[in-house]
Gaussian input, Z-matrix of N, CA and C with variables (Angstrom, degrees):
# hf/3-21g

backbone

0 1
 N
 C     1     B1
 C     2     B2     1     A1
 N     3     B3     2     A2     1     D1
 C     4     B4     3     A3     2     D2
 C     5     B5     4     A4     3     D3
 N     6     B6     5     A5     4     D4
 C     7     B7     6     A6     5     D5
 C     8     B8     7     A7     6     D6
 N     9     B9     8     A8     7     D7
 C    10    B10     9     A9     8     D8
 C    11    B11    10    A10     9     D9
 N    12    B12    11    A11    10    D10
 C    13    B13    12    A12    11    D11
 C    14    B14    13    A13    12    D12
 N    15    B15    14    A14    13    D13
 C    16    B16    15    A15    14    D14
 C    17    B17    16    A16    15    D15
 N    18    B18    17    A17    16    D16
 C    19    B19    18    A18    17    D17
 C    20    B20    19    A19    18    D18
 N    21    B21    20    A20    19    D19
 C    22    B22    21    A21    20    D20
 C    23    B23    22    A22    21    D21
 N    24    B24    23    A23    22    D22
 C    25    B25    24    A24    23    D23
 C    26    B26    25    A25    24    D24
 N    27    B27    26    A26    25    D25
 C    28    B28    27    A27    26    D26
 C    29    B29    28    A28    27    D27
 N    30    B30    29    A29    28    D28
 C    31    B31    30    A30    29    D29
 C    32    B32    31    A31    30    D30
 N    33    B33    32    A32    31    D31
 C    34    B34    33    A33    32    D32
 C    35    B35    34    A34    33    D33
 N    36    B36    35    A35    34    D34
 C    37    B37    36    A36    35    D35
 C    38    B38    37    A37    36    D36
 N    39    B39    38    A38    37    D37
 C    40    B40    39    A39    38    D38
 C    41    B41    40    A40    39    D39
 N    42    B42    41    A41    40    D40
 C    43    B43    42    A42    41    D41
 C    44    B44    43    A43    42    D42
 N    45    B45    44    A44    43    D43
 C    46    B46    45    A45    44    D44
 C    47    B47    46    A46    45    D45
 N    48    B48    47    A47    46    D46
 C    49    B49    48    A48    47    D47
 C    50    B50    49    A49    48    D48
 N    51    B51    50    A50    49    D49
 C    52    B52    51    A51    50    D50
 C    53    B53    52    A52    51    D51
 N    54    B54    53    A53    52    D52
 C    55    B55    54    A54    53    D53
 C    56    B56    55    A55    54    D54
 N    57    B57    56    A56    55    D55
 C    58    B58    57    A57    56    D56
 C    59    B59    58    A58    57    D57
 N    60    B60    59    A59    58    D58
 C    61    B61    60    A60    59    D59
 C    62    B62    61    A61    60    D60
 N    63    B63    62    A62    61    D61
 C    64    B64    63    A63    62    D62
 C    65    B65    64    A64    63    D63
 N    66    B66    65    A65    64    D64
 C    67    B67    66    A66    65    D65
 C    68    B68    67    A67    66    D66
 N    69    B69    68    A68    67    D67
 C    70    B70    69    A69    68    D68
 C    71    B71    70    A70    69    D69
 N    72    B72    71    A71    70    D70
 C    73    B73    72    A72    71    D71
 C    74    B74    73    A73    72    D72
 N    75    B75    74    A74    73    D73
 C    76    B76    75    A75    74    D74
 C    77    B77    76    A76    75    D75
 N    78    B78    77    A77    76    D76
 C    79    B79    78    A78    77    D77
 C    80    B80    79    A79    78    D78
 N    81    B81    80    A80    79    D79
 C    82    B82    81    A81    80    D80
 C    83    B83    82    A82    81    D81
 N    84    B84    83    A83    82    D82
 C    85    B85    84    A84    83    D83
 C    86    B86    85    A85    84    D84
 N    87    B87    86    A86    85    D85
 C    88    B88    87    A87    86    D86
 C    89    B89    88    A88    87    D87
 N    90    B90    89    A89    88    D88
 C    91    B91    90    A90    89    D89
 C    92    B92    91    A91    90    D90
 N    93    B93    92    A92    91    D91
 C    94    B94    93    A93    92    D92
 C    95    B95    94    A94    93    D93
 N    96    B96    95    A95    94    D94
 C    97    B97    96    A96    95    D95
 C    98    B98    97    A97    96    D96
 N    99    B99    98    A98    97    D97
 C   100   B100    99    A99    98    D98
 C   101   B101   100   A100    99    D99
 N   102   B102   101   A101   100   D100
 C   103   B103   102   A102   101   D101
 C   104   B104   103   A103   102   D102
 N   105   B105   104   A104   103   D103
 C   106   B106   105   A105   104   D104
 C   107   B107   106   A106   105   D105
 N   108   B108   107   A107   106   D106
 C   109   B109   108   A108   107   D107
 C   110   B110   109   A109   108   D108
 N   111   B111   110   A110   109   D109
 C   112   B112   111   A111   110   D110
 C   113   B113   112   A112   111   D111
 N   114   B114   113   A113   112   D112
 C   115   B115   114   A114   113   D113
 C   116   B116   115   A115   114   D114
 N   117   B117   116   A116   115   D115
 C   118   B118   117   A117   116   D116
 C   119   B119   118   A118   117   D117
 N   120   B120   119   A119   118   D118
 C   121   B121   120   A120   119   D119
 C   122   B122   121   A121   120   D120
 N   123   B123   122   A122   121   D121
 C   124   B124   123   A123   122   D122
 C   125   B125   124   A124   123   D123
 N   126   B126   125   A125   124   D124
 C   127   B127   126   A126   125   D125
 C   128   B128   127   A127   126   D126
 N   129   B129   128   A128   127   D127
 C   130   B130   129   A129   128   D128
 C   131   B131   130   A130   129   D129
 N   132   B132   131   A131   130   D130
 C   133   B133   132   A132   131   D131
 C   134   B134   133   A133   132   D132
 N   135   B135   134   A134   133   D133
 C   136   B136   135   A135   134   D134
 C   137   B137   136   A136   135   D135
 N   138   B138   137   A137   136   D136
 C   139   B139   138   A138   137   D137
 C   140   B140   139   A139   138   D138
 N   141   B141   140   A140   139   D139
 C   142   B142   141   A141   140   D140
 C   143   B143   142   A142   141   D141
 N   144   B144   143   A143   142   D142
 C   145   B145   144   A144   143   D143
 C   146   B146   145   A145   144   D144
 N   147   B147   146   A146   145   D145
 C   148   B148   147   A147   146   D146
 C   149   B149   148   A148   147   D147
 N   150   B150   149   A149   148   D148
 C   151   B151   150   A150   149   D149
 C   152   B152   151   A151   150   D150
 N   153   B153   152   A152   151   D151
 C   154   B154   153   A153   152   D152
 C   155   B155   154   A154   153   D153
 N   156   B156   155   A155   154   D154
 C   157   B157   156   A156   155   D155
 C   158   B158   157   A157   156   D156
 N   159   B159   158   A158   157   D157
 C   160   B160   159   A159   158   D158
 C   161   B161   160   A160   159   D159
 N   162   B162   161   A161   160   D160
 C   163   B163   162   A162   161   D161
 C   164   B164   163   A163   162   D162

   B1=1.4458
   B2=1.5236
   B3=1.3316
   B4=1.4627
   B5=1.5166
   B6=1.3077
   B7=1.4623
   B8=1.5191
   B9=1.3404
   B10=1.4638
   B11=1.5196
   B12=1.3442
   B13=1.4516
   B14=1.5257
   B15=1.3160
   B16=1.4533
   B17=1.5223
   B18=1.3236
   B19=1.4588
   B20=1.5212
   B21=1.3381
   B22=1.4556
   B23=1.5253
   B24=1.3103
   B25=1.4543
   B26=1.5130
   B27=1.3055
   B28=1.4616
   B29=1.5219
   B30=1.3152
   B31=1.4558
   B32=1.5069
   B33=1.3343
   B34=1.4559
   B35=1.5273
   B36=1.3182
   B37=1.4599
   B38=1.5156
   B39=1.3358
   B40=1.4660
   B41=1.5196
   B42=1.3037
   B43=1.4548
   B44=1.5264
   B45=1.3052
   B46=1.4626
   B47=1.5232
   B48=1.3308
   B49=1.4564
   B50=1.5255
   B51=1.3039
   B52=1.4618
   B53=1.5279
   B54=1.3260
   B55=1.4695
   B56=1.5244
   B57=1.3339
   B58=1.4665
   B59=1.5286
   B60=1.3166
   B61=1.4640
   B62=1.5211
   B63=1.3358
   B64=1.4686
   B65=1.5269
   B66=1.2944
   B67=1.4676
   B68=1.5278
   B69=1.3119
   B70=1.4594
   B71=1.5283
   B72=1.3407
   B73=1.4632
   B74=1.5333
   B75=1.3390
   B76=1.4684
   B77=1.5280
   B78=1.3213
   B79=1.4639
   B80=1.5239
   B81=1.3321
   B82=1.4657
   B83=1.5179
   B84=1.3392
   B85=1.4612
   B86=1.5219
   B87=1.3300
   B88=1.4658
   B89=1.5267
   B90=1.3213
   B91=1.4557
   B92=1.5259
   B93=1.3193
   B94=1.4655
   B95=1.5193
   B96=1.3155
   B97=1.4601
   B98=1.5284
   B99=1.3211
   B100=1.4720
   B101=1.5241
   B102=1.3172
   B103=1.4657
   B104=1.5272
   B105=1.3337
   B106=1.4604
   B107=1.5310
   B108=1.3329
   B109=1.4573
   B110=1.5251
   B111=1.3253
   B112=1.4576
   B113=1.5274
   B114=1.3276
   B115=1.4563
   B116=1.5298
   B117=1.3179
   B118=1.4655
   B119=1.5316
   B120=1.3074
   B121=1.4585
   B122=1.5132
   B123=1.3145
   B124=1.4543
   B125=1.5246
   B126=1.3203
   B127=1.4589
   B128=1.5199
   B129=1.3163
   B130=1.4648
   B131=1.5296
   B132=1.3299
   B133=1.4495
   B134=1.5141
   B135=1.3140
   B136=1.4623
   B137=1.5209
   B138=1.3042
   B139=1.4550
   B140=1.5240
   B141=1.3438
   B142=1.4561
   B143=1.5231
   B144=1.3290
   B145=1.4620
   B146=1.5290
   B147=1.3333
   B148=1.4699
   B149=1.5239
   B150=1.3323
   B151=1.4595
   B152=1.5160
   B153=1.3451
   B154=1.4629
   B155=1.5215
   B156=1.3335
   B157=1.4518
   B158=1.5296
   B159=1.3298
   B160=1.4680
   B161=1.5161
   B162=1.3170
   B163=1.4728
   B164=1.4966
   A1=108.19
   A2=115.33
   A3=119.17
   A4=110.19
   A5=115.83
   A6=120.58
   A7=110.65
   A8=116.78
   A9=120.36
   A10=110.87
   A11=117.15
   A12=120.72
   A13=111.27
   A14=117.55
   A15=119.72
   A16=111.81
   A17=117.99
   A18=119.79
   A19=111.84
   A20=117.82
   A21=119.82
   A22=112.20
   A23=118.19
   A24=122.21
   A25=109.20
   A26=117.12
   A27=121.63
   A28=109.01
   A29=118.18
   A30=121.19
   A31=110.93
   A32=116.43
   A33=121.48
   A34=111.90
   A35=117.50
   A36=120.73
   A37=110.73
   A38=115.68
   A39=119.89
   A40=109.27
   A41=117.24
   A42=121.85
   A43=109.89
   A44=115.99
   A45=121.27
   A46=109.66
   A47=114.89
   A48=121.03
   A49=108.36
   A50=116.37
   A51=121.08
   A52=112.27
   A53=118.26
   A54=120.14
   A55=114.75
   A56=120.09
   A57=118.95
   A58=114.32
   A59=119.05
   A60=121.44
   A61=112.59
   A62=118.21
   A63=120.35
   A64=111.78
   A65=118.56
   A66=122.65
   A67=110.95
   A68=117.09
   A69=123.16
   A70=112.73
   A71=117.43
   A72=121.61
   A73=113.89
   A74=120.39
   A75=118.20
   A76=112.71
   A77=117.19
   A78=119.59
   A79=110.98
   A80=116.46
   A81=120.17
   A82=110.65
   A83=117.55
   A84=120.75
   A85=110.57
   A86=117.36
   A87=121.09
   A88=111.48
   A89=116.55
   A90=120.69
   A91=110.92
   A92=117.04
   A93=120.35
   A94=111.57
   A95=116.99
   A96=121.05
   A97=111.16
   A98=117.14
   A99=121.35
   A100=111.79
   A101=116.51
   A102=120.92
   A103=111.49
   A104=116.38
   A105=123.91
   A106=111.40
   A107=116.12
   A108=122.31
   A109=112.51
   A110=118.05
   A111=121.49
   A112=113.16
   A113=118.02
   A114=120.75
   A115=110.46
   A116=116.87
   A117=119.11
   A118=111.03
   A119=116.26
   A120=121.22
   A121=107.71
   A122=116.08
   A123=120.75
   A124=110.02
   A125=116.63
   A126=121.60
   A127=111.45
   A128=117.59
   A129=123.90
   A130=112.50
   A131=115.18
   A132=120.62
   A133=115.48
   A134=117.95
   A135=120.63
   A136=108.74
   A137=116.42
   A138=121.73
   A139=107.97
   A140=118.50
   A141=120.20
   A142=113.69
   A143=117.21
   A144=121.56
   A145=107.84
   A146=118.18
   A147=119.99
   A148=113.93
   A149=118.50
   A150=119.77
   A151=112.87
   A152=116.73
   A153=121.52
   A154=109.80
   A155=115.74
   A156=121.87
   A157=110.57
   A158=116.64
   A159=120.74
   A160=108.32
   A161=117.13
   A162=120.82
   A163=109.96
   D1=131.60
   D2=-179.99
   D3=-78.21
   D4=169.18
   D5=178.88
   D6=-61.08
   D7=-40.04
   D8=179.87
   D9=-62.41
   D10=-43.73
   D11=179.95
   D12=-65.58
   D13=-41.44
   D14=-177.52
   D15=-69.90
   D16=-31.68
   D17=179.56
   D18=-80.63
   D19=-23.89
   D20=-179.74
   D21=-93.26
   D22=-1.57
   D23=-178.45
   D24=-82.00
   D25=126.24
   D26=-178.29
   D27=-130.83
   D28=100.41
   D29=-179.64
   D30=64.51
   D31=-127.46
   D32=-178.67
   D33=-90.56
   D34=0.25
   D35=-175.39
   D36=-125.80
   D37=139.89
   D38=176.62
   D39=-86.95
   D40=150.73
   D41=179.29
   D42=-75.47
   D43=135.37
   D44=178.22
   D45=-70.41
   D46=130.88
   D47=176.08
   D48=-126.85
   D49=179.37
   D50=-179.39
   D51=-68.79
   D52=-15.99
   D53=-173.93
   D54=-115.60
   D55=-3.57
   D56=-173.07
   D57=-119.28
   D58=22.79
   D59=-177.56
   D60=-57.58
   D61=-42.14
   D62=-177.76
   D63=-65.08
   D64=-27.04
   D65=175.01
   D66=-84.42
   D67=-39.38
   D68=-175.18
   D69=-69.96
   D70=-42.69
   D71=-173.45
   D72=-56.36
   D73=-54.32
   D74=-178.90
   D75=-64.59
   D76=-31.67
   D77=177.54
   D78=-67.77
   D79=-40.48
   D80=178.03
   D81=-66.25
   D82=-40.92
   D83=177.76
   D84=-60.79
   D85=-44.02
   D86=178.26
   D87=-62.99
   D88=-44.24
   D89=-179.62
   D90=-62.28
   D91=-46.40
   D92=178.95
   D93=-65.41
   D94=-37.91
   D95=178.56
   D96=-64.65
   D97=-42.74
   D98=179.07
   D99=-63.33
   D100=-31.66
   D101=179.93
   D102=-92.36
   D103=8.68
   D104=-179.65
   D105=56.22
   D106=41.85
   D107=179.98
   D108=-119.68
   D109=7.07
   D110=-173.42
   D111=-82.56
   D112=-24.03
   D113=-177.59
   D114=-67.68
   D115=146.37
   D116=179.09
   D117=-67.69
   D118=154.99
   D119=176.05
   D120=-77.04
   D121=132.99
   D122=-178.58
   D123=-119.88
   D124=143.86
   D125=178.36
   D126=-80.36
   D127=-13.43
   D128=179.40
   D129=52.94
   D130=47.08
   D131=174.56
   D132=84.85
   D133=-8.10
   D134=179.12
   D135=-92.45
   D136=135.81
   D137=178.72
   D138=-93.52
   D139=109.03
   D140=-178.16
   D141=-67.72
   D142=-21.29
   D143=178.78
   D144=-121.63
   D145=100.06
   D146=-174.79
   D147=-65.63
   D148=-11.68
   D149=178.22
   D150=-81.67
   D151=-10.40
   D152=179.92
   D153=-113.21
   D154=148.35
   D155=178.16
   D156=-81.96
   D157=146.77
   D158=171.94
   D159=-74.40
   D160=141.55
   D161=179.43
   D162=-89.50

């Protein structure tokens, strides 16, 4: 592990940098999925802004 990798490593997740997105993305998806946080936020039929129409 290089110095850059060891300093950017935080727990089970590596820090996103300008050069490691292809490595970071699947790890972040797995981490969020394991914590049951990967699903998108849904309004569940409620319109948070009554001035706009629901699509």
